[in-house]
N, C-alpha and C positions, 0 to 999 in steps of 0.2 A: 214115227207114225203120228198123224194128226189126232189130237184128242177131241177136237171140235171143228166142224166145217161151217163157216158163215159166209154168206154171199154179200158182196158190197157193190152197190150200183156204180157203174162207170162214171156217172155224173159226180158222185161224191169224191172219187179219186181225182178227177179233173179239177173240181172246185177247191180241194184241199192241197193239191199238188203234192200228195204224199202217196207212198206205195208200201208202207210197212204194216203188216198184219196187226202188230201191237197197237199202232195208232188207232185203227178202226175198232179193234176190240175194246180199247179203253173208252172210245167215243160212245160205244153202246152201253157200257157200264155207267158212264156219266149221265147219259140220257135217261136211264131208268131212275136214277136218284132225282133228277130235276123234274121228271114227270110225276114222281111221287110227292115231292115236297114243294115244288115251285122254286123260283129263284129270283134274285135281283142282280142285275149286272153291276159290277164294281163302279162303273162310270156313273151310275145313278145314285150311288151312296157316298162316293169319295172323289176327291181330286187327286191327280197323280202328277208327279214332277220328277225330273232327274236333273243332276247338276252338271258340272264340268270340272276340269282339273286345272286349278290355278297354281301359282308358285306356292310351295308349302315346305314345311320342315318336319323332320322326323322327331325332333325334340322341341319343347317349348322354349322360345327365345325370350319371351317377355310375359309377364303376368297378365297382360291384356290380350294375349293370343287366344284364338278360339279353336276348338276341335274341328278337324276336317276328316270326314268319314269316307272310307274307301270300301269296296265290296269285300275285301278280306277282313274288315272289321265287323262285318255283319255275321253273327253266329245265330243259331236257332234260339229265338226268344230274347237273347241279350246281346249287347254290344261288347266287343273286346277292347277295353280302354288301353290295354298294354300295347296294342299295335297301331293305335290311331295317331294321325299326324296333326300338325297345327298350321294355321294361317294367321297372318298379322291382323290386327284390329281393322286396319284400313281395307285390306283385301276382303275380310269378312263383311264389312259394311257395304261393299260394292256387289255382294252376291246375295242380296236380299231375296231374290226369287227362288233361291235354292235353300233357304233357311229351313231347318227342322227343329221342332220343339217337342217337349214331353207329350206323350200319347199319340205321336205320329208313328206310323209303321214303316219300316225300311225293308226293302227286298233287293237282294243281289240278283242282277239280271243277266250275268254272264260269267264265264270262267269257272274256276274250281268250286266256288260257293254259290253257283247259280241255284236259285230257288230257296236259299236260306232267308229267313225273315225274322226280324226282331222288333221290339218296342223301344222307343226312345225313352229312357228312364227319367224320372223327375230330377235326378241329380244333374242332368245335362240340360242347362237352361236354354242353350242355343248353339247350333252348329250348322255346317253345310256339308254337302255330299259331292261326290264325283259323278260322272256320267254312267257309271256302272251300278248305281244304286237308285232304285225308284222309291220316292217318298209317297206314302199313302196317307191321306188326311180325311177323316170323315167330314162330310158337309154338316154345317150347323143345323140345318133343317131336317136332318135324317131322323125318322121316328124309330123308337125302340121296336124290337129288341136288339137291333144291330149295335155292336160295340166294337171298339178297336181290338179288344182281347179275343172276341169271338172270331173276327176276321184273321187275326194273327194265328190263332189255333188252327183255323181252317187251312191257311197257307202252308203251315208246317206239317200238316197231316198227310198221310198217304193219299187220301182223296184229293187234297189240294195239289200235291206234287204231280199226280197223274194229270190233273187239269192244266197245270203249268207246262208240263211236257207237251201237251197237245197244242199249246199256243206258241211254241218255239219257232223261230225262224232258223231253218237248217242251212247255214252258210258254212264257211270253213270252221267256224266255232259256233256252238249253240248260243243263241241270243234271244232274249225276250224283249221285244219292243214295247214301248208304252202304249202304242195304238192297239196292239193285239191284247195287251194285258188289261185294257179297259173293258174287254169282253169277258173277263174272268167272272164266273157265276157264283153267287153266294146263296146256298140253300136257305130257304125260309123255314126254320124250325120253330117249335112252340117257344113262347117267351121263357118259360121255366127252364127249358133245355139250354137256351142261349145264355141265360143268367148263370146256370150251373157251370157251363163250359168257361164262361168269362171269369168267374170267381176262381175256379181251379187254375186257370192259366195265369191270372194275376198273382195268385198266392205262390205258385211254383216259381215265377220270375222273382218275386220278392225274396223267397227263401234262397234262391241261387245268389242273388245280389248280396244278401247278408252273409252267406257262406264265403263268398269271395273277399268281402271286407275283413272277415275273421282271418282268412289265410294271409291277406296282405299285412295285417297287424302282427301276425305270428312271424312273418318273414322279417 
């Protein structure tokens, strides 16, 4: 038995090319939030880029090798260094457009880890990604209160995951294209709220990194 009956204009069904009740129900929930707080589209705040898959190795062959990040390496909030691959210094240098640096945000856009997002840690000076990872980098002229940690917390939240789901391309495998992801909406909260979320997120990430280092030392 239906708990709630909601009508959807035929125009919306045609425009979205979707016919799932869950999709339209979530769209209505998102609209209520954006109407209340306002929003900025991700494209106005950040640049987005994805990589490609070059020749790479599971193990480091030389001290000059650089990390190569795959979608499976992107966990919620932190990178999994134990599964990351490597590329040679020469290959890395040829992939300058796919470079990621500390404070970038990475989002897995397909497969098992679709929707997982993490921050590039300070310990990782430079790396590149494959085509299944979207790099998000705040523009230099973006005014506060927006921060990488606020956007990261939003992406990993239930609210963010609902929005990501609404932007997916439904092919044989669910896929989030960069063009659709540029329309991801960031709610405009009060500066104090954004600062609080940012601080808690950065602190939690730091604590997890410290814990992992202790575990590694113990092993």
